[in-house]
C-alpha positions as CSV (number, residue, x, y, z in Angstrom):
1,X,-106.2,-55.9,33.9
2,X,-102.8,-57.9,33.5
3,X,-101.0,-59.7,36.6
4,X,-98.0,-58.2,35.2
5,X,-99.5,-54.5,34.9
6,X,-97.6,-53.8,38.6
7,X,-94.1,-53.6,38.7
8,X,-93.2,-55.5,41.7
9,X,-89.6,-55.7,42.4
10,X,-89.8,-59.5,42.1
11,X,-85.9,-60.1,42.3
12,X,-85.7,-58.3,45.7
13,X,-88.8,-60.3,47.2
14,X,-88.2,-63.9,48.9
15,X,-89.8,-66.7,46.6
16,X,-91.9,-67.8,49.4
17,X,-95.0,-65.4,49.2
18,X,-95.5,-65.7,45.6
19,X,-94.1,-69.0,44.7
20,X,-96.3,-71.6,43.1
21,X,-95.5,-74.8,45.2
22,X,-94.5,-77.9,43.5
23,X,-97.0,-80.6,43.8
24,X,-96.3,-83.3,45.2
25,X,-93.6,-82.1,47.6
26,X,-92.0,-82.7,50.6
27,X,-90.7,-79.6,53.2
28,X,-89.1,-78.7,56.5
29,X,-89.6,-75.8,58.9
30,X,-86.5,-74.7,61.0
31,X,-86.8,-72.7,64.0
32,X,-83.7,-71.0,65.9
33,X,-82.9,-68.6,68.6
34,X,-80.2,-65.5,68.6
35,X,-77.8,-66.1,71.8
36,X,-75.2,-64.1,70.4
37,X,-75.9,-60.7,67.8
38,X,-72.8,-60.5,66.2
39,X,-73.3,-64.3,65.2
40,X,-77.0,-63.6,64.3
41,X,-75.8,-60.8,61.6
42,X,-73.5,-63.5,60.2
43,X,-76.5,-66.0,60.2
44,X,-78.5,-63.6,58.1
45,X,-75.8,-62.2,55.8
46,X,-75.2,-66.0,55.1
47,X,-79.3,-67.0,54.7
48,X,-79.4,-63.6,52.3
49,X,-76.8,-65.4,50.1
50,X,-78.9,-68.2,49.8
51,X,-82.6,-67.3,49.9
52,X,-84.1,-67.2,46.4
53,X,-86.4,-64.3,44.6
54,X,-89.4,-64.5,43.5
55,X,-88.6,-64.1,39.9
56,X,-89.7,-66.8,38.0
57,X,-87.4,-69.7,36.8
58,X,-87.2,-72.4,34.8
59,X,-84.6,-74.1,36.1
60,X,-85.6,-77.2,38.1
61,X,-83.3,-76.4,41.1
62,X,-85.3,-73.4,41.6
63,X,-88.4,-75.7,42.4
64,X,-86.5,-76.1,45.7
65,X,-86.5,-72.9,47.8
66,X,-85.8,-71.5,51.3
67,X,-87.8,-68.6,53.2
68,X,-87.0,-66.8,56.2
69,X,-89.0,-65.1,58.6
70,X,-88.0,-63.1,61.9
71,X,-90.5,-62.7,64.9
72,X,-90.2,-59.5,67.2
73,X,-88.3,-61.0,69.4
74,X,-85.6,-62.0,66.6
75,X,-85.5,-58.4,65.1
76,X,-85.0,-57.3,68.8
77,X,-82.0,-59.8,69.3
78,X,-80.4,-58.5,65.7
79,X,-80.1,-55.0,67.2
80,X,-83.0,-53.2,65.1
81,X,-83.6,-49.6,66.5
82,X,-86.9,-49.2,68.8
83,X,-88.3,-46.7,66.9
84,X,-88.4,-49.3,63.5
85,X,-89.8,-52.0,66.0
86,X,-92.3,-49.9,66.9
87,X,-93.5,-49.4,63.1
88,X,-94.7,-52.8,63.0
89,X,-98.4,-54.2,63.1
90,X,-99.2,-54.3,66.8
91,X,-100.2,-57.9,66.3
92,X,-96.6,-58.9,64.9
93,X,-95.2,-56.9,68.0
94,X,-97.4,-59.1,70.6
95,X,-97.0,-61.9,69.1
96,X,-99.9,-64.8,68.7
97,X,-99.5,-66.3,72.0
98,X,-100.6,-63.2,73.2
99,X,-103.4,-62.9,70.9
100,X,-104.7,-66.7,71.8
101,X,-108.2,-65.7,73.2
102,X,-108.9,-63.3,70.7
103,X,-108.3,-66.4,68.0
104,X,-110.3,-68.9,69.7
105,X,-107.3,-70.7,71.0
106,X,-108.3,-71.8,74.7
107,X,-108.9,-74.8,76.3
108,X,-106.6,-77.8,75.0
109,X,-105.7,-75.1,72.1
110,X,-104.5,-72.8,74.9
111,X,-100.9,-71.4,74.5
112,X,-100.2,-73.3,78.4
113,X,-100.7,-76.6,76.4
114,X,-98.3,-75.7,73.1
115,X,-95.4,-77.5,72.0
116,X,-92.2,-76.1,72.9
117,X,-90.5,-73.4,71.7
118,X,-94.0,-72.6,69.9
119,X,-95.4,-69.2,71.3
120,X,-92.4,-68.4,73.2
121,X,-89.9,-65.3,73.2
122,X,-87.0,-68.1,72.2
123,X,-88.2,-68.3,68.7
124,X,-86.3,-65.8,66.8
125,X,-85.8,-66.9,63.4
126,X,-87.9,-69.3,60.8
127,X,-86.4,-71.3,58.0
128,X,-89.1,-73.1,55.8
129,X,-87.7,-75.6,52.8
130,X,-89.5,-76.9,50.3
131,X,-88.8,-79.3,47.2
132,X,-90.5,-81.6,44.8
133,X,-88.3,-84.2,46.1
134,X,-86.4,-85.6,49.4
135,X,-82.8,-85.3,47.5
136,X,-83.0,-81.5,46.7
137,X,-84.7,-80.7,50.0
138,X,-81.8,-81.8,51.9
139,X,-79.6,-79.9,49.1
140,X,-81.5,-76.7,50.4
141,X,-81.3,-78.2,54.0
142,X,-77.9,-78.3,53.7
143,X,-77.6,-74.6,52.8
144,X,-79.4,-73.7,55.9
145,X,-77.1,-76.2,58.3
146,X,-73.8,-74.5,56.7
147,X,-76.0,-71.0,57.4
148,X,-75.6,-71.5,60.8
149,X,-72.7,-74.1,60.9
150,X,-69.7,-73.0,63.7
151,X,-71.9,-70.0,64.7
152,X,-72.1,-71.2,68.8
153,X,-74.4,-68.0,69.1
154,X,-77.2,-69.6,67.2
155,X,-79.2,-72.5,68.5
156,X,-81.5,-74.7,66.5
157,X,-84.9,-75.1,68.8
158,X,-87.4,-77.3,66.7
159,X,-87.8,-79.0,63.3
160,X,-91.0,-80.1,61.6
161,X,-91.0,-82.3,58.5
162,X,-94.1,-81.8,56.3
163,X,-95.4,-83.3,53.2
164,X,-98.0,-82.9,50.3
165,X,-99.1,-86.0,48.8
166,X,-99.5,-86.8,45.4
167,X,-103.1,-86.5,45.4
168,X,-102.8,-83.1,47.4
169,X,-104.9,-84.2,50.1
170,X,-104.7,-83.2,53.9
171,X,-105.1,-85.7,56.8
172,X,-109.0,-85.1,56.6
173,X,-108.6,-86.6,52.9
174,X,-109.7,-83.5,51.2
175,X,-107.6,-82.0,48.7
176,X,-106.6,-78.6,49.3
177,X,-104.8,-75.3,48.3
178,X,-107.1,-75.1,45.0
179,X,-108.2,-71.4,45.7
180,X,-105.3,-69.0,45.8
181,X,-105.1,-65.7,44.9
182,X,-103.4,-64.4,41.8
183,X,-101.4,-61.1,42.7
184,X,-100.7,-58.3,40.5
185,X,-97.1,-58.5,39.3
186,X,-96.6,-61.9,40.3
187,X,-96.5,-63.2,36.4
188,X,-99.0,-65.8,37.6
189,X,-102.8,-65.8,36.3
190,X,-106.0,-66.1,38.1
191,X,-107.1,-69.7,38.6
192,X,-110.5,-68.2,38.8
193,X,-111.1,-66.6,35.7
194,X,-114.4,-64.7,37.7
195,X,-111.9,-62.7,40.2
196,X,-109.3,-60.4,38.8
197,X,-105.7,-60.2,40.5
198,X,-105.4,-58.7,43.9
199,X,-103.4,-55.7,44.1
200,X,-100.0,-56.2,44.9
201,X,-100.1,-54.6,48.7
202,X,-102.6,-57.0,49.7
203,X,-99.6,-59.6,49.9
204,X,-96.3,-57.4,49.4
205,X,-95.8,-54.2,51.6
206,X,-94.7,-51.0,49.4
207,X,-97.2,-51.4,46.8
208,X,-100.9,-49.9,46.8
209,X,-103.4,-52.4,48.0
210,X,-107.3,-53.0,47.3
211,X,-108.3,-49.5,49.2
212,X,-105.7,-48.0,46.6
213,X,-103.5,-47.0,49.5
214,X,-100.1,-47.9,50.8
215,X,-100.6,-50.5,53.8
216,X,-98.9,-49.4,57.0
217,X,-95.1,-50.5,56.4
218,X,-92.2,-50.7,59.1
219,X,-89.5,-48.1,59.0
220,X,-86.8,-47.5,57.1
221,X,-88.6,-48.5,53.9
222,X,-85.3,-50.5,53.4
223,X,-86.4,-52.7,56.3
224,X,-90.7,-52.5,55.4
225,X,-90.6,-52.6,51.6
226,X,-90.9,-55.9,49.7
227,X,-91.6,-57.7,53.0
228,X,-94.5,-59.6,54.1
229,X,-95.9,-60.8,57.0
230,X,-96.0,-64.6,57.8
231,X,-98.3,-66.6,60.0
232,X,-97.4,-70.2,60.9
233,X,-99.6,-72.4,62.8
234,X,-99.5,-76.3,64.0
235,X,-102.9,-77.6,63.8
236,X,-103.0,-81.0,65.3
237,X,-106.2,-82.9,63.6
238,X,-108.3,-85.5,65.2
239,X,-109.0,-87.7,62.1
240,X,-110.4,-90.8,63.9
241,X,-113.2,-88.4,65.8
242,X,-114.1,-86.8,62.3
243,X,-114.2,-90.2,60.9
244,X,-116.4,-91.4,64.0
245,X,-118.7,-88.6,63.8
246,X,-119.4,-88.8,59.7
247,X,-120.3,-92.5,60.5
248,X,-122.5,-91.9,63.3
249,X,-124.9,-89.3,61.4
250,X,-124.8,-90.8,57.8
251,X,-126.8,-94.3,57.0
252,X,-124.4,-95.3,54.2
253,X,-120.6,-94.7,52.9
254,X,-122.4,-92.5,50.2
255,X,-124.3,-90.4,52.9
256,X,-120.8,-90.4,54.5
257,X,-119.1,-88.7,51.6
258,X,-121.7,-86.2,51.0
259,X,-122.0,-85.3,54.9
260,X,-118.1,-84.8,54.6
261,X,-118.4,-82.7,51.0
262,X,-121.0,-80.4,52.7
263,X,-119.0,-79.8,56.0
264,X,-116.0,-78.9,53.9
265,X,-117.5,-77.1,51.0
266,X,-116.0,-79.8,48.3
267,X,-115.8,-83.6,47.3
268,X,-112.5,-85.4,48.5
269,X,-110.7,-85.2,45.4
270,X,-111.2,-81.2,44.7
271,X,-114.5,-81.0,43.0
272,X,-116.7,-78.3,44.6
273,X,-120.1,-78.7,45.4
274,X,-120.8,-75.2,43.8
275,X,-120.4,-77.1,40.3
276,X,-121.0,-80.7,41.4
277,X,-123.3,-80.5,44.3
278,X,-125.0,-83.8,44.1
279,X,-122.1,-86.5,43.2
280,X,-118.0,-86.4,43.1
281,X,-116.6,-85.4,40.1
282,X,-112.9,-86.8,40.5
283,X,-112.4,-85.5,37.0
284,X,-113.3,-81.9,38.0
285,X,-111.2,-82.1,40.9
286,X,-108.2,-82.7,39.7
287,X,-108.9,-80.2,36.3
288,X,-107.0,-77.2,37.5
289,X,-108.5,-75.1,35.1
290,X,-112.0,-75.8,36.2
291,X,-112.1,-77.2,40.0
292,X,-112.0,-73.2,40.8
293,X,-113.9,-71.9,38.1
294,X,-117.0,-70.7,40.6
295,X,-118.8,-67.9,42.5
296,X,-121.4,-68.5,45.4
297,X,-123.8,-65.7,44.3
298,X,-126.3,-67.7,42.6
299,X,-126.3,-70.2,45.5
300,X,-127.4,-67.4,48.4
301,X,-129.1,-70.0,50.8
302,X,-126.5,-72.5,50.1
303,X,-128.6,-75.4,48.9
304,X,-125.3,-76.4,46.5
305,X,-122.3,-75.5,49.2
306,X,-123.6,-74.6,52.6
307,X,-122.8,-71.1,53.7
308,X,-121.2,-72.6,56.9
309,X,-119.3,-74.9,54.8
310,X,-115.2,-74.7,55.3
311,X,-114.3,-73.6,52.2
312,X,-116.8,-71.0,51.9
313,X,-116.1,-69.2,55.1
314,X,-112.6,-69.1,54.2
315,X,-113.6,-67.7,51.1
316,X,-117.1,-66.5,50.7
317,X,-116.3,-65.3,47.1
318,X,-119.2,-62.9,45.7
319,X,-121.8,-64.4,48.4
320,X,-121.6,-61.5,50.6
321,X,-121.6,-58.6,47.9
322,X,-125.5,-58.2,47.8
323,X,-125.7,-55.4,50.3
324,X,-122.0,-54.1,49.4
325,X,-121.4,-53.9,53.1
326,X,-118.3,-56.5,53.0
327,X,-115.6,-56.2,50.4
328,X,-114.1,-60.0,50.3
329,X,-111.0,-58.9,48.6
330,X,-109.9,-57.0,51.7
331,X,-109.5,-60.4,53.7
332,X,-108.3,-62.6,50.9
333,X,-104.5,-63.8,51.5
334,X,-102.0,-66.3,50.5
335,X,-102.8,-69.9,52.1
336,X,-101.1,-72.8,52.5
337,X,-101.5,-75.8,53.9
338,X,-99.1,-78.9,54.4
339,X,-99.7,-82.1,56.3
340,X,-97.3,-83.4,58.7
341,X,-97.2,-86.7,60.8
342,X,-98.2,-90.5,59.2
343,X,-101.7,-90.8,57.3
344,X,-104.0,-92.7,59.9
345,X,-105.1,-95.7,57.0
346,X,-108.2,-95.3,55.2
347,X,-111.4,-96.9,56.9
348,X,-109.6,-96.9,60.3
349,X,-112.0,-95.4,62.8
350,X,-109.7,-95.5,66.3
351,X,-107.1,-93.1,66.9
352,X,-103.7,-94.9,66.9
353,X,-102.3,-92.1,68.8
354,X,-99.9,-90.2,66.6
355,X,-99.5,-86.7,66.1
356,X,-100.5,-85.5,62.8
357,X,-102.0,-82.6,61.3
358,X,-101.2,-79.3,59.1
359,X,-98.9,-76.9,59.1
360,X,-100.9,-73.8,58.1
361,X,-99.2,-71.0,56.8
362,X,-100.3,-67.1,55.8
363,X,-98.8,-64.5,53.5
364,X,-99.9,-60.9,53.6
365,X,-99.5,-57.6,54.1
366,X,-102.2,-57.0,56.9
367,X,-102.3,-59.6,60.2
368,X,-105.5,-58.2,61.5
369,X,-107.7,-57.6,58.3
370,X,-106.7,-60.7,56.5
371,X,-105.9,-63.7,59.0
372,X,-107.2,-62.6,62.1
373,X,-110.4,-61.3,60.7
374,X,-110.8,-64.6,58.6
375,X,-110.2,-66.8,61.5
376,X,-112.1,-64.7,64.2
377,X,-114.9,-63.4,62.1
378,X,-115.8,-66.3,59.5
379,X,-114.4,-69.3,60.8
380,X,-114.9,-68.7,64.6
381,X,-118.2,-66.8,64.5
382,X,-121.4,-67.6,62.7
383,X,-122.9,-64.2,62.8
384,X,-122.1,-63.5,59.6
385,X,-124.2,-66.3,58.2
386,X,-127.1,-65.7,60.3
387,X,-126.1,-68.5,62.9
388,X,-124.9,-67.5,66.0
389,X,-124.1,-70.7,67.3
390,X,-122.5,-71.8,64.5
391,X,-118.7,-72.1,64.0
392,X,-116.6,-73.7,60.9
393,X,-117.5,-77.3,61.6
394,X,-113.8,-78.6,60.4
395,X,-111.5,-76.1,62.0
396,X,-113.8,-73.9,64.4
397,X,-113.0,-73.7,68.1
398,X,-115.6,-76.4,68.8
399,X,-116.6,-77.5,72.4
400,X,-119.0,-79.8,71.4
401,X,-122.2,-77.7,71.9
402,X,-122.0,-75.9,68.4
403,X,-124.0,-77.2,65.2
404,X,-124.0,-77.3,61.1
405,X,-126.8,-76.2,59.0
406,X,-127.1,-78.1,55.9
407,X,-129.7,-76.6,53.7
408,X,-132.1,-78.8,52.1
409,X,-135.7,-79.2,50.8
410,X,-138.4,-79.5,51.9
411,X,-136.4,-79.9,55.5
412,X,-133.0,-78.9,56.3
413,X,-130.9,-80.8,57.9
414,X,-129.1,-79.7,61.4
415,X,-126.0,-81.6,62.9
416,X,-125.6,-80.8,66.6
417,X,-122.8,-81.2,69.0
418,X,-120.1,-80.8,66.9
419,X,-117.0,-81.9,68.6
420,X,-113.7,-80.4,67.8
421,X,-111.7,-81.6,65.3
422,X,-108.3,-79.7,65.1
423,X,-106.4,-78.4,67.9
424,X,-103.6,-75.6,68.2
425,X,-100.3,-76.9,68.8
426,X,-98.5,-73.7,68.9
427,X,-97.8,-71.2,66.3
428,X,-95.9,-67.3,65.7
429,X,-96.1,-64.0,63.6
430,X,-93.3,-63.7,61.5
431,X,-91.8,-60.9,59.0
432,X,-90.2,-62.0,56.0
433,X,-87.9,-59.2,55.0
434,X,-86.7,-58.4,51.3
435,X,-83.3,-59.5,50.2
436,X,-81.7,-56.2,50.8
437,X,-83.6,-55.7,54.4
438,X,-82.1,-59.1,55.1
439,X,-78.6,-57.6,54.1
440,X,-79.5,-54.6,56.0
441,X,-80.1,-56.5,59.1
442,X,-76.7,-58.1,58.5
443,X,-75.3,-54.8,58.6
444,X,-77.1,-53.7,61.8
445,X,-74.2,-52.3,64.4
């Protein structure tokens, strides 16, 4: 089926959910609080005039764009009627901090340790700005700055700068962002020819999803249609601890690279273990036509890519389809990972005390059965792969007692006492409304 077969109203959808990010890029996330409702309406009106839609463009200026999202408390501050607020997804209404235990954000990842103001009712609006270069980034940030300029009832609470390296790698050193799903009607073809595009309603509200039904949508229609839910999480990465663990468990640098690849599911340069299980293939890793061209069904026991590897947990593809009990497509989502903080120089094993990590962003129509399901059932738990005491070896909520199994012949290898390599520094659930919904919000009484 063509990816254009659904009539998505692209000129009304904010570009952030469907926009292909440039590579490399720089960006910034801003969090704001509304202290005065009139100023809040004026801000939304100004932002609606500068936010880009999802309509594809060949203009290089459109490689830099802005996306705007609102928390439950932000919509409340704007005066959205309670009947409309009550129509949003329960998870969105509760907020991420209230869901922390369910998400596995406990211990040093619990909200009491989060970076202010993340997870607090003060966060009302998020503005994300992304661009291929610093000059165009500052031009778009200037638009955002002018939008709240002279509005004394608007307070900027937080700014986080971020970037993607030319290599496309994260702070752990692995190429990221390879396996995004295509969405029907977006005009963008799938990167995996084995997978048909997702139904539009999996990502954008107001359209049928993979069940054939319209997902629950906030009311009135002008508020919900063409909107999407957004999850923002700041994740601190313990890169030195990760390198130390690999060094301690490997007998050589080659084994170190292989062990890291087994934990992640791909080599650092992006070549998937499913296609290159024994050695790195840099050419394959950088080939967008091939580096996502695979499934896992032919490797049920995980001899090529362990079933507990991070990439396979996050997207099991066809590996869970054998008995028909799991429809993986119901849990697919748009995932973005953006680096922040300075890189830890290659080869350094000691922590330098710098804050570095990943700004994780999810976009989809179902917070619970997409983001929360994958986080709790596939990343945090091992039951679905038949290993109840195993969590994701890279981003799971490890307490130092979890293990990781590498199937191999004649005897499998099991790594014990995998420490936590990622700490949650905070986050929130947002709703990115359509452009027409933003105009509706600006005109509320």
